C-alpha positions as CSV (number, residue, x, y, z in Angstrom):
1,M,-59.7,-87.5,53.2
2,S,-59.0,-84.3,51.6
3,S,-56.1,-83.3,50.1
4,I,-53.7,-81.5,52.0
5,I,-51.3,-80.5,49.4
6,Q,-51.7,-77.0,47.4
7,L,-49.7,-75.0,45.0
8,L,-48.3,-71.8,46.6
9,P,-49.7,-69.0,45.4
10,D,-47.0,-66.5,43.8
11,H,-46.9,-63.3,45.6
12,V,-46.1,-66.0,48.6
13,A,-43.6,-68.0,47.0
14,N,-41.7,-64.6,45.9
15,Q,-41.6,-63.7,49.2
16,I,-40.0,-67.3,50.3
17,A,-37.7,-67.1,47.5
18,A,-36.9,-63.4,48.7
19,G,-35.5,-64.9,51.9
20,E,-32.9,-66.4,49.9
21,V,-32.4,-63.6,47.5
22,V,-32.6,-60.2,50.1
23,Q,-31.2,-60.6,52.8
24,R,-30.7,-57.0,53.6
25,P,-30.8,-54.0,51.7
26,A,-26.8,-55.1,50.6
27,S,-28.6,-57.4,49.0
28,V,-30.5,-55.5,46.9
29,V,-27.7,-53.0,45.9
30,K,-26.1,-56.7,44.6
31,E,-28.3,-57.3,42.4
32,L,-29.4,-53.9,40.8
33,L,-25.8,-53.3,40.6
34,E,-25.0,-56.1,39.2
35,N,-28.5,-55.7,36.5
36,A,-26.6,-52.2,35.5
37,V,-23.4,-54.1,34.1
38,D,-24.8,-56.9,32.2
39,A,-26.8,-53.7,30.5
40,K,-23.5,-52.6,29.4
41,A,-24.2,-49.2,31.3
42,T,-20.7,-46.7,31.3
43,D,-22.3,-44.9,34.1
44,I,-23.9,-46.4,37.3
45,K,-25.3,-44.3,40.1
46,L,-26.2,-45.5,43.3
47,I,-28.3,-43.4,46.0
48,V,-29.0,-45.3,49.7
49,K,-31.2,-43.2,52.3
50,D,-31.6,-44.2,56.1
51,A,-28.7,-47.2,55.1
52,G,-31.1,-48.7,52.5
53,K,-34.2,-49.2,54.5
54,S,-35.9,-46.3,52.9
55,L,-34.2,-46.0,49.9
56,I,-31.8,-47.9,47.5
57,Q,-32.1,-46.5,43.7
58,V,-29.9,-47.8,40.8
59,I,-29.5,-45.5,38.0
60,D,-27.8,-46.0,34.7
61,N,-27.2,-45.6,31.0
62,G,-27.9,-49.2,29.1
63,V,-29.4,-50.6,27.2
64,G,-33.2,-50.1,28.5
65,M,-35.7,-52.3,27.6
66,S,-38.6,-53.0,25.8
67,I,-42.9,-52.3,26.7
68,T,-42.7,-56.4,26.7
69,D,-39.0,-56.9,29.2
70,S,-39.9,-54.3,31.5
71,R,-43.5,-56.3,32.4
72,L,-41.4,-59.2,32.2
73,C,-38.5,-58.6,34.2
74,F,-41.2,-59.3,37.3
75,E,-42.5,-62.1,37.1
76,R,-40.2,-65.6,38.1
77,H,-37.4,-67.0,36.6
78,A,-37.8,-64.7,33.8
79,T,-34.4,-64.3,32.3
80,S,-32.2,-63.2,28.8
81,K,-29.3,-65.0,29.8
82,I,-30.5,-68.7,29.9
83,R,-32.2,-70.9,26.9
84,H,-30.6,-74.7,28.1
85,A,-29.3,-75.8,30.8
86,E,-25.9,-76.2,28.9
87,D,-25.5,-72.4,29.2
88,L,-25.4,-72.8,33.0
89,F,-21.6,-73.3,32.2
90,S,-20.7,-70.5,29.8
91,L,-22.1,-68.2,31.3
92,H,-20.6,-64.1,31.1
93,T,-23.0,-62.0,33.0
94,K,-24.3,-61.7,36.7
95,G,-27.8,-62.2,37.1
96,F,-29.4,-65.4,34.6
97,R,-31.6,-67.3,37.2
98,G,-34.3,-64.6,37.0
99,E,-35.7,-64.4,41.2
100,A,-33.7,-61.0,41.9
101,L,-36.5,-58.8,40.5
102,A,-39.3,-60.6,41.5
103,S,-38.2,-61.5,45.0
104,I,-37.9,-57.8,45.6
105,A,-41.1,-56.7,44.1
106,A,-42.3,-59.2,46.3
107,I,-41.6,-56.8,49.3
108,A,-40.8,-53.3,49.0
109,H,-42.6,-51.0,46.5
110,V,-40.9,-50.9,43.3
111,E,-40.5,-47.9,40.6
112,M,-39.3,-48.6,37.7
113,K,-38.3,-46.0,34.6
114,T,-36.7,-47.7,31.1
115,K,-36.3,-46.9,27.8
116,Q,-34.2,-47.9,24.9
117,E,-32.7,-46.2,22.8
118,Q,-34.3,-46.3,19.9
119,E,-37.2,-46.0,21.0
120,E,-38.8,-42.3,21.7
121,L,-40.9,-43.2,24.8
122,G,-40.2,-45.4,27.7
123,T,-41.7,-47.1,30.3
124,H,-42.6,-46.7,33.7
125,I,-44.3,-49.3,35.9
126,I,-44.9,-49.4,39.8
127,I,-45.3,-52.3,41.9
128,E,-46.2,-52.6,45.3
129,G,-45.9,-56.3,47.5
130,S,-46.1,-58.1,43.5
131,K,-48.9,-56.5,42.7
132,F,-48.8,-53.8,39.6
133,V,-50.1,-50.8,40.5
134,S,-49.2,-49.0,37.2
135,Q,-47.7,-49.5,34.0
136,E,-47.4,-46.1,31.9
137,P,-45.5,-44.7,28.8
138,A,-43.4,-41.7,29.9
139,V,-39.9,-39.2,28.4
140,L,-37.1,-41.0,29.9
141,P,-33.1,-40.7,28.8
142,K,-32.0,-44.0,27.5
143,G,-30.7,-46.5,30.1
144,T,-33.3,-47.6,33.7
145,S,-34.1,-45.6,36.7
146,F,-35.1,-48.6,39.4
147,S,-36.2,-47.2,42.9
148,V,-36.4,-49.8,46.2
149,K,-38.7,-47.7,48.7
150,N,-39.2,-49.3,52.2
151,L,-38.0,-52.5,51.8
152,F,-40.1,-55.5,54.0
153,F,-42.5,-53.8,54.6
154,N,-45.1,-56.5,54.2
155,I,-42.2,-58.6,56.4
156,P,-41.7,-56.7,59.6
157,A,-40.4,-59.7,61.1
158,R,-37.2,-59.5,58.7
159,R,-37.2,-55.6,59.4
160,N,-36.8,-55.9,63.2
161,F,-33.8,-58.3,62.3
162,L,-32.0,-55.6,60.9
163,K,-28.9,-54.2,62.9
164,S,-28.1,-50.4,63.0
165,D,-28.1,-48.1,60.0
166,T,-24.1,-47.8,60.7
167,V,-23.9,-51.5,59.8
168,E,-26.4,-52.0,56.9
169,Q,-24.4,-49.5,55.2
170,R,-21.1,-51.1,55.6
171,Y,-22.4,-53.5,53.5
172,I,-24.1,-51.6,51.7
173,V,-20.4,-50.2,50.9
174,D,-19.1,-53.6,50.1
175,E,-21.2,-54.4,47.7
176,F,-20.7,-51.3,46.4
177,H,-16.9,-52.0,46.5
178,R,-17.0,-55.6,45.1
179,V,-19.1,-54.1,41.6
180,A,-16.4,-51.3,41.0
181,L,-13.6,-53.2,41.8
182,A,-14.1,-55.7,39.0
183,H,-15.1,-53.2,36.6
184,P,-12.9,-49.8,36.5
185,N,-14.1,-49.1,32.9
186,I,-17.2,-48.2,34.0
187,H,-18.0,-44.8,36.1
188,F,-19.8,-45.3,38.9
189,T,-21.0,-42.8,41.5
190,M,-23.2,-43.6,45.3
191,Y,-24.2,-41.0,48.1
192,H,-25.8,-41.6,51.0
193,N,-28.2,-39.4,52.6
194,G,-27.8,-37.1,50.2
195,S,-24.1,-36.6,50.3
196,E,-21.4,-38.2,47.9
197,M,-19.2,-40.7,49.0
198,F,-17.6,-42.3,45.7
199,N,-17.2,-40.6,42.3
200,L,-14.9,-43.1,40.6
201,S,-14.2,-42.0,36.9
202,I,-12.8,-44.6,34.5
203,S,-9.5,-46.2,35.1
204,N,-7.4,-49.2,35.1
205,F,-8.0,-51.6,38.3
206,R,-4.4,-50.0,40.4
207,Q,-6.2,-46.7,40.3
208,R,-10.0,-48.0,41.0
209,I,-8.3,-49.4,44.0
210,V,-6.5,-46.1,44.9
211,N,-9.5,-44.1,44.7
212,I,-11.4,-46.3,46.5
213,F,-9.3,-47.2,49.6
214,S,-7.6,-44.3,49.6
215,G,-4.6,-42.7,47.9
216,K,-2.4,-43.7,50.7
217,T,-2.9,-47.3,49.1
218,N,-0.9,-46.9,46.2
219,E,2.8,-47.6,47.6
220,K,1.4,-50.6,49.8
221,L,0.4,-52.9,46.7
222,V,2.9,-55.2,44.7
223,P,1.9,-56.4,41.7
224,A,1.0,-59.9,41.1
225,K,0.7,-61.9,37.1
226,E,0.7,-64.9,36.4
227,E,-0.5,-66.7,32.7
228,T,-1.5,-70.7,32.2
229,E,-3.3,-72.8,30.5
230,I,-5.7,-73.0,33.6
231,V,-5.9,-69.8,34.8
232,N,-4.9,-66.0,33.8
233,L,-4.0,-64.6,37.1
234,H,-3.4,-60.4,37.6
235,G,-4.1,-57.7,40.3
236,F,-2.2,-56.4,43.3
237,I,-0.8,-58.6,47.1
238,G,-0.3,-56.1,50.2
239,K,3.0,-55.9,51.9
240,P,3.1,-57.0,54.8
241,E,4.1,-54.3,57.1
242,F,0.6,-53.1,55.6
243,S,-1.0,-56.1,57.1
244,K,-3.8,-55.4,59.2
245,K,-6.0,-57.5,61.5
246,N,-9.0,-57.1,59.8
247,R,-10.0,-58.5,56.3
248,G,-11.5,-56.1,54.8
249,E,-9.3,-55.5,52.1
250,Q,-9.6,-59.2,50.9
251,F,-11.0,-59.4,46.8
252,F,-10.7,-62.0,45.0
253,F,-12.7,-61.7,41.6
254,V,-13.0,-64.7,38.8
255,N,-14.4,-64.0,35.6
256,N,-14.8,-60.6,36.9
257,R,-17.5,-61.2,39.5
258,F,-16.4,-61.2,43.1
259,I,-16.4,-64.2,45.1
260,K,-15.3,-66.1,48.4
261,S,-13.2,-68.8,49.1
262,G,-11.8,-70.2,51.9
263,Y,-8.7,-72.6,50.1
264,L,-7.5,-69.8,47.5
265,H,-7.4,-67.3,51.3
266,H,-5.5,-70.3,52.2
267,A,-3.6,-70.3,49.5
268,V,-2.7,-66.3,49.5
269,M,-1.7,-67.2,53.6
270,A,0.2,-70.0,52.6
271,A,2.5,-67.7,50.0
272,Y,2.9,-65.0,52.6
273,E,4.1,-67.3,56.1
274,G,7.0,-66.2,58.1
275,L,6.3,-63.0,56.6
276,L,3.2,-61.2,58.7
277,K,2.7,-60.5,62.7
278,D,0.5,-63.0,65.0
279,G,-3.5,-62.4,63.6
280,C,-2.6,-60.0,60.5
281,Q,-4.1,-60.5,57.3
282,P,-2.7,-59.2,53.5
283,S,-4.5,-57.1,51.5
284,Y,-5.3,-58.5,48.0
285,F,-6.9,-57.5,45.0
286,L,-6.3,-60.9,43.0
287,Y,-8.2,-61.2,39.3
288,L,-8.7,-64.7,37.7
289,D,-9.8,-65.0,34.1
290,V,-10.6,-69.3,34.1
291,P,-12.1,-71.4,31.5
292,P,-16.4,-70.5,32.0
293,H,-17.3,-74.2,31.5
294,T,-14.3,-75.4,34.2
295,I,-16.4,-73.3,36.7
296,D,-20.0,-74.2,38.5
297,I,-21.2,-70.5,39.8
298,N,-24.5,-72.5,40.5
299,I,-23.9,-73.2,43.7
300,H,-25.3,-71.1,46.4
301,P,-28.3,-68.4,46.2
302,T,-26.4,-65.2,46.0
303,K,-23.8,-66.4,43.6
304,T,-20.6,-65.7,45.8
305,E,-19.2,-69.2,46.2
306,I,-18.1,-70.8,43.2
307,K,-16.7,-75.1,42.2
308,F,-13.3,-75.6,40.6
309,D,-12.4,-78.6,38.8
310,D,-8.9,-77.8,39.3
311,E,-9.0,-76.6,43.0
312,H,-5.4,-78.1,43.6
313,A,-3.5,-76.8,40.6
314,L,-5.0,-73.0,40.9
315,Y,-3.8,-73.8,44.7
316,A,-0.5,-74.4,44.0
317,I,-0.1,-71.1,41.0
318,L,-1.7,-68.9,43.1
319,R,0.9,-69.4,46.4
320,S,4.1,-69.4,43.2
321,S,3.0,-66.7,42.2
322,I,1.9,-64.2,45.1
323,K,5.5,-66.0,46.4
324,H,7.0,-65.0,43.5
325,S,6.1,-61.1,42.9
326,L,6.7,-60.7,47.1
327,G,10.2,-61.7,46.4
328,Q,10.8,-60.2,43.0
329,F,9.6,-57.2,44.0
330,N,12.0,-57.3,47.4
331,V,9.2,-58.0,50.2
332,A,10.7,-61.4,51.0
333,P,13.5,-63.0,50.6
334,I,14.1,-66.0,47.7
335,L,16.5,-68.4,49.2
336,D,19.1,-69.2,46.0
337,F,20.7,-72.4,47.0
338,D,23.1,-72.5,43.7
339,R,24.0,-68.6,44.4
340,D,27.6,-68.5,45.8
341,P,26.9,-65.0,47.7
342,N,31.0,-65.3,48.3
343,L,31.0,-64.4,44.0
344,D,28.8,-61.1,44.2
345,T,32.0,-58.4,43.3
346,P,30.7,-55.6,45.8
347,Y,29.6,-51.8,44.6
348,Q,32.6,-50.1,45.3
349,Y,35.0,-52.7,43.3
350,Q,32.7,-52.7,40.5
351,N,34.8,-50.3,38.1
352,K,38.3,-50.9,39.9
353,E,41.1,-52.9,38.2
354,A,42.2,-55.5,40.2
355,E,46.0,-55.1,42.1
356,Y,48.1,-58.2,41.2
357,P,50.3,-58.8,44.0
358,T,54.4,-58.8,43.4
359,I,56.1,-61.9,44.3
360,Q,59.5,-62.1,45.8
361,V,61.7,-64.9,46.4
362,D,65.0,-65.4,48.3
363,R,67.2,-67.3,46.7
364,Q,69.6,-67.7,49.4
365,Y,67.6,-69.4,51.9
366,N,68.1,-72.1,53.6
367,P,66.7,-73.3,56.3
368,F,68.6,-75.4,57.5
369,S,71.1,-72.9,58.1
370,E,71.5,-71.6,61.5
371,E,72.7,-68.1,60.0
372,K,69.6,-64.9,59.8
373,P,68.3,-64.8,56.5
374,N,69.1,-61.5,54.3
375,K,68.4,-58.5,55.6
376,S,67.6,-56.8,52.5
377,F,64.8,-59.4,51.7
378,A,63.4,-60.0,55.1
379,S,62.6,-55.4,55.1
380,S,61.7,-55.0,51.9
381,S,59.1,-58.5,52.1
382,N,56.0,-57.5,54.3
383,Y,56.3,-60.7,56.5
384,K,57.0,-59.8,60.3
385,K,58.3,-62.4,62.5
386,P,55.8,-62.6,65.4
387,E,57.4,-61.2,68.5
388,A,58.3,-63.2,71.2
389,Q,55.4,-64.7,74.0
390,P,56.0,-64.7,77.2
391,S,57.3,-67.1,79.0
392,W,54.4,-69.1,80.9
393,E,56.8,-68.7,84.7
394,S,56.2,-64.6,84.5
395,L,52.6,-66.0,84.8
396,Y,53.2,-66.8,88.2
397,V,55.1,-64.1,89.0
398,G,54.4,-62.2,92.4
399,L,51.6,-64.8,93.4
400,K,53.1,-65.9,96.5
401,Q,53.1,-62.2,97.3
402,A,49.7,-62.0,96.9
403,S,48.0,-65.0,97.9
404,H,49.7,-64.1,101.1
405,D,48.2,-60.7,101.4
406,I,44.7,-62.5,100.9
407,A,45.3,-64.6,103.8
408,E,45.8,-62.1,105.9
409,M,42.6,-60.3,105.5
410,T,39.6,-61.4,107.7
411,F,35.8,-60.7,106.6
412,E,33.0,-60.2,109.1
413,N,30.8,-63.1,110.2
414,D,27.4,-62.9,109.1
415,A,26.8,-65.6,112.3
416,V,28.5,-63.0,114.6
417,T,26.1,-60.1,113.3
418,S,23.4,-59.0,115.7
419,S,19.8,-58.2,114.5
420,L,18.1,-54.8,116.1
421,F,14.9,-56.1,116.5
422,E,14.6,-59.9,118.2
423,E,12.9,-62.1,116.1
424,N,9.3,-62.2,117.7
425,E,9.6,-58.4,117.2
426,I,9.7,-59.0,113.0
427,E,6.7,-58.4,111.6
428,Q,7.2,-61.1,108.7
429,E,5.0,-59.3,105.2
430,V,2.6,-61.9,103.4
431,K,2.6,-61.9,99.5
432,R,-1.2,-61.7,98.8
433,T,-0.8,-61.9,95.7
434,Y,0.3,-64.7,92.9
435,Q,0.9,-64.7,89.3
436,I,-0.2,-68.1,87.6
437,Q,1.2,-69.0,84.0
438,K,1.4,-64.7,83.2
439,K,-2.3,-65.7,83.0
440,Y,-4.0,-65.8,86.6
441,I,-3.6,-63.7,89.7
442,V,-4.4,-66.1,92.6
443,S,-5.5,-64.1,96.4
444,P,-5.9,-65.6,99.5
445,I,-9.3,-65.0,101.2
446,K,-10.8,-65.7,104.6
447,S,-13.2,-68.3,103.0
448,G,-10.2,-69.8,100.8
449,L,-8.5,-68.4,97.8
450,V,-9.7,-66.2,95.0
451,I,-8.9,-66.8,91.2
452,I,-9.2,-64.1,88.8
453,N,-8.4,-63.5,85.2
454,Q,-5.9,-61.0,84.8
455,K,-7.1,-59.9,80.8
456,R,-10.8,-60.1,81.4
457,A,-10.1,-57.9,84.8
458,H,-8.6,-55.6,83.2
459,E,-11.2,-55.1,80.2
460,R,-13.9,-54.4,82.8
461,V,-11.9,-52.2,84.6
462,L,-11.0,-50.0,81.5
463,Y,-14.9,-50.6,80.4
464,E,-15.7,-48.7,83.3
465,E,-12.9,-45.7,83.4
466,F,-14.0,-45.3,79.5
467,L,-17.6,-45.2,80.2
468,T,-17.7,-42.7,82.6
469,S,-15.4,-40.3,80.7
470,M,-17.9,-40.7,77.7
471,T,-20.5,-40.0,80.6
472,V,-18.8,-37.3,82.8
473,Q,-17.2,-36.2,80.1
474,Q,-14.4,-34.7,81.3
475,A,-11.6,-37.5,80.2
476,S,-7.5,-36.6,80.5
477,S,-5.9,-36.4,77.2
478,Q,-1.8,-36.4,76.7
479,Q,-0.9,-34.2,74.0
480,L,1.6,-35.4,71.4
481,L,5.0,-33.8,70.8
482,F,4.3,-33.9,67.4
483,P,1.0,-34.7,65.6
484,L,0.1,-38.4,64.3
485,Q,-1.2,-38.7,61.0
486,L,-3.6,-41.4,59.9
487,Y,-4.8,-42.7,56.5
488,Y,-8.3,-44.7,56.1
489,S,-10.9,-45.0,53.3
490,S,-13.4,-42.5,52.9
491,A,-16.2,-45.0,54.5
492,E,-13.7,-45.3,57.5
493,I,-13.0,-41.4,57.4
494,E,-16.8,-40.9,57.9
495,L,-17.5,-42.7,60.4
496,I,-14.7,-40.9,62.4
497,A,-16.9,-38.1,62.0
498,E,-19.4,-39.8,63.2
499,L,-17.8,-40.4,66.8
500,K,-15.7,-37.3,67.0
501,F,-17.8,-36.1,69.8
502,S,-17.5,-39.3,71.7
503,L,-14.0,-40.4,70.8
504,E,-13.6,-36.6,72.5
505,N,-14.8,-37.7,75.5
506,T,-12.6,-40.8,75.8
507,G,-8.9,-38.7,76.0
508,F,-8.6,-38.5,71.7
509,V,-7.6,-34.9,69.8
510,F,-8.5,-34.4,66.8
511,E,-7.0,-31.7,64.8
512,T,-8.5,-32.1,61.3
513,I,-10.6,-35.6,59.5
514,N,-9.6,-34.7,55.8
515,E,-10.8,-37.3,53.3
516,D,-8.5,-39.4,53.4
517,N,-6.6,-38.8,56.7
518,V,-7.2,-38.0,60.3
519,V,-4.5,-35.7,62.4
520,I,-4.5,-36.8,65.9
521,S,-2.5,-34.9,68.5
522,G,-4.0,-36.1,71.7
523,L,-4.2,-39.6,72.9
524,P,-5.7,-40.9,76.2
525,V,-3.7,-41.0,79.2
526,N,-3.5,-45.0,78.9
527,V,-2.9,-45.4,74.8
528,T,0.5,-44.7,73.9
529,E,1.4,-43.4,70.4
530,S,2.3,-46.9,69.0
531,E,-0.5,-48.5,70.5
532,I,-3.2,-46.0,68.5
533,S,-3.6,-47.5,65.0
534,I,-4.1,-50.7,66.2
535,V,-7.3,-49.4,68.5
536,L,-8.9,-46.6,66.1
537,E,-8.9,-50.3,63.6
538,E,-9.9,-52.6,65.9
539,L,-12.8,-49.8,66.7
540,L,-14.1,-49.1,63.3
541,S,-13.8,-53.4,62.6
542,D,-16.4,-53.9,65.2
543,L,-18.8,-50.9,65.1
544,Q,-18.7,-51.4,61.1
545,D,-19.3,-55.0,61.2
546,G,-22.0,-55.1,64.4
547,I,-20.0,-56.6,67.3
548,P,-21.2,-55.6,69.8
549,D,-24.9,-55.5,68.4
550,S,-27.2,-53.1,67.2
551,S,-29.3,-53.0,71.1
552,F,-26.1,-51.5,72.8
553,C,-25.0,-47.5,72.3
554,Q,-22.9,-46.4,70.3
555,N,-20.8,-45.1,74.2
556,D,-21.4,-48.5,74.8
557,T,-19.8,-50.4,72.0
558,I,-16.7,-48.0,71.7
559,A,-16.5,-48.2,75.3
560,K,-15.9,-52.4,74.8
561,S,-14.1,-52.2,71.9
562,M,-10.5,-50.2,73.5
563,A,-10.9,-51.8,76.6
564,K,-10.1,-55.5,74.5
565,S,-7.8,-53.6,73.0
566,L,-6.1,-51.8,75.6
567,A,-6.3,-55.0,77.9
568,L,-3.5,-57.1,79.1
569,K,-3.2,-60.0,77.0
570,T,-2.2,-63.4,77.8
571,G,1.0,-63.7,78.4
572,T,2.3,-60.5,80.5
573,Y,4.2,-60.8,83.5
574,L,2.7,-58.9,86.5
575,T,4.4,-57.6,90.1
576,E,2.9,-58.1,93.0
577,K,2.6,-54.0,93.0
578,E,0.9,-54.3,88.9
579,Q,-1.4,-57.1,90.5
580,E,-2.1,-55.6,94.0
581,N,-3.8,-52.5,91.9
582,L,-5.2,-54.6,89.1
583,V,-7.1,-56.8,92.2
584,H,-8.2,-53.6,93.9
585,N,-9.2,-51.9,90.9
586,L,-11.5,-55.1,90.0
587,F,-13.1,-55.2,93.0
588,A,-14.2,-51.3,93.3
589,C,-15.9,-51.5,89.8
590,R,-20.0,-51.4,89.6
591,E,-20.0,-55.5,88.6
592,P,-17.1,-56.9,88.8
593,N,-17.9,-60.5,88.4
594,V,-18.0,-60.3,84.6
595,S,-15.8,-59.3,82.3
596,P,-18.3,-56.2,79.8
597,F,-18.5,-59.1,77.1
598,Q,-20.6,-60.8,80.1
599,K,-17.6,-63.4,80.7
600,P,-16.6,-64.5,84.9
601,T,-13.8,-62.7,86.0
602,F,-12.7,-64.3,88.7
603,I,-14.2,-67.6,90.3
604,T,-13.3,-68.4,94.3
605,M,-12.7,-71.8,96.5
606,S,-13.2,-72.5,99.4
607,V,-11.2,-74.9,102.1
608,E,-14.1,-77.5,101.6
609,D,-13.9,-77.5,98.2
610,L,-9.3,-77.7,98.6
611,D,-10.2,-80.7,101.1
612,K,-12.5,-82.4,99.2
613,K,-9.5,-82.4,95.9
614,F,-7.2,-83.9,98.6
615,S,-10.1,-87.1,100.2
616,L,-9.9,-88.3,96.7
């Protein structure tokens, strides 16, 4: 029998490795930016077209590569960072596996231009699907330019699984943020479809955060710092009143490498306990410097998960330092049981001298004497004799007369009063709907009863209303007396500008859309001023995260998100009139059976079903 096990060709192995390393265009952006940082660049440019599907280009002014290195870097497991296995526990760079460039070259058209400072000529290499097309000397500036075109051109199945350009662009911006926040000492620039999105000059950590997430972010930040033998912690946390529904502004950096850690996130949430509204998430930008030998980075292909030696101590330090920062800057109350607040000197008495009381003694006073005390002393003292209280008999003066008057009063007996109509002529009004647990509405029907989920029913009603308004383009608005100004990041501002026409068809009126804020002068009729920030925040989050999937149109996504935000919440009390209106509006919809998210809005129970329940 012939052997069935064989070695994979290199190009097939590279494509398999690319499935782990390169999942979407944002994965390529991450690898190329990290390579530029490892090359000691001080100026990095990222150029993206069509959310990375057509072009991803990273240009840096780093040390560059020699002719031999430029060819060898595309081989699998070719790295300049690792010589021995022990080196994995003393890493100070971003990349070290040597899989990224080989994986990218296997699934795209790659063009690389690189030159070292001491060399006169650089190297120009073109690769298409792991095949070297050309390698020529060229006149180039110092550094490296790496272009990735037509990503997944030879794997159409993977390309078909990519989401919409809006969602993929969101992932790219997230990766750009993670690298830029970790290295404020590098000048970063990002272009998308020819327009500049970010231009981040060299600055400190706080200024870099403000430059990325708009100028209003500065007043939200509270510094956090702690130095121990285990970890040196520094960074910024957000004030509780600026918390959001999504987790977009949450960053952990360990040795200048972005990581994801549910364990450390739980420590942060424990520090904010009792300060956040339900479902809200705080912002934080925390940098942890730990000894390299105490962590293991090589546990995940994307290197975003890290294993710590002493997680429990790290948890306690992180939680206590954040609590201390919140209390130190008067964001959270501090309980000090050793301090007596009664001993605190009020501010108005701080510089005022104390007034000593005068003591007067009546030496002629005799408590057993029946004579009155000395008048001169009584008049000079502050003592006041309590006024004589009336005797208890005075409380009952006139009571007999009042009771006599009450006895003479006559009341009309209800039984004597006759009805205007006879009982058989009175049309008894039957209650048609009932609310159960402030969650369900029960209404009787001929065959039994119908039980309606009020939240899902309201979602269906609002969804069809918004969709109709955007289709007909005749939405009504309520004008605000004072325009409302809301602040967003540059990526969110760009998305709002893209959605402006659709949002105006739902009833929004935008006065201006600036670089970091929008001014709104009109709202849809069923949206209050206090709800506007929550509605737009959840809408941006849903669109950026691709919820629902990209197969739906943009108007459908907006209608679903706004219906979800504005629908009646479980626990809302409804009057009988409101219940009836909701029932009538639901069954007037085109598809009353399901919510916009394809969940049932009501169930029916026939009399036979009820009989079966009682026959058990």
